[in-house]
N, C-alpha and C positions, 0 to 999 in steps of 0.2 A: 551862412545861416545855420548849417548843420553843426558847425563847431560850437556855436552859441547854445544850441539845444543840448548838445552833449555836455557842455560845461554846466548848464543849468541842472541837468539830471544828476551829474556827479555831486554838485553842491547840495541838492536836496537829499541825496542818499547819505551824505556825510553829516548833515546838520544834526541828527540825533546823537551821533558820536561826539561831536564838538560840544553840544549842550551838556551831555553827561560828564564830560571832562571839566567843564566850567561850573558844575553844579555847586551849590553852597556847601561849605565845609562845616562839619559838626564840632570842630575844635572850639573849646571855650567853656566857660562856666555858665550854666543855664539854671534859672530858678523859676519854679512854678508850682503847680498843684496837680494832684490826681484825684479823680472822683470815682469811687467804687460804684459798680452797678449792682443794685439790690436784686434779689430774686424776682421781684415784681417788675423789674425793668427801669425803675426810677433811679436817679443818681443820689449817692450819699453826699455828705458834706465834703468840701475840698480839704485836702491834706497836703502839707508841704512836701516838695521833692526838689532835690538839687542834683544836677549832673555836672561833673567836671570831666570833660571828654577831650581826647586827643585823637585826631584822624590822621593817619599816614597812609595815603593811597586808599585801599579798601579795608584796612585794618583800623579798628576802633578800640581804644583802651581808655581807662579812667576809673572814676568812682561814681557811685550814685546812692541815694538814700535820702532820709529826711535832712541830713546835713552832709551828704556826699561822702560817707565813710565806708561803703562796701564796694569791693572790687568789681569792675565790669569784666565779664568773661565772654568768650566766643563772639566778640564784637566784629561785625562785618558791615560795610557800607556797599550797597549795590543798587544801581538805578535810582539814586537819590533817596534811598531808605536805609536807615540804620537798624540792625537787629542785634540784640545782645541779651545776656542773662546777668542777673545779680542774685547771689545767694545770701539771704539774711541768715546770720548765725543762729542756729537753733530755731529756725523759722522757715517760711516758705521760700521757694525759688521764684524769682520774678523774671518774666520774659517780656522784653520791650520790642516794639516795632514803631519807630519814629521817623518822621520826615520834617524837613524844614519848609514851613508854609508861611509866607509873608514875613520872613525874618525870625520866626519863632518855631519851637519844636511842637509838633502835634502828633498824637498817635495813641497806641494802646499798650496796656500792660496786663499780663495775665499772671495770676498767682497760683503756683502749684505746690502741692504737698504730697509726698509719696507717689509722684507721677500722675496725680489727679488734679485737674484744674479746679480750683476752689473759688475763683473770682476773677472778674474783669474790671478794668478801670480805663477811663479816658485821661490822657496826659496832655497838659499844655504848659509850656515854659518859654521864657524870654531870656535873652542874653543878660547876664548880670552886669551892672554898671560899675 
């Protein structure tokens, strides 16, 4: 009986590690929208966003933008969340925090210019067909 209890405790202790290792992968082409948050807290109109991502372990690379043309930088996957930056040429730096929820990407984007956050947006995307 003691062996059974020990085995159960070990299994429960390792379950989060196993779950993290089998978490969904961010690799693929994702298409969706982002909605900027207005200063009054309301959402703006949806705008298109495309991610073409490759995950190798905890490293995330690829492109993102209205048509996936800007390079993903500082891409990291940790505990089921992807964080990365995309620098728009002659424009703001976009910082993303995304997770895979029910088979789709969901999360936030912050736009910075000169180190100051200028706006926030909600992001939703699905795998491209």
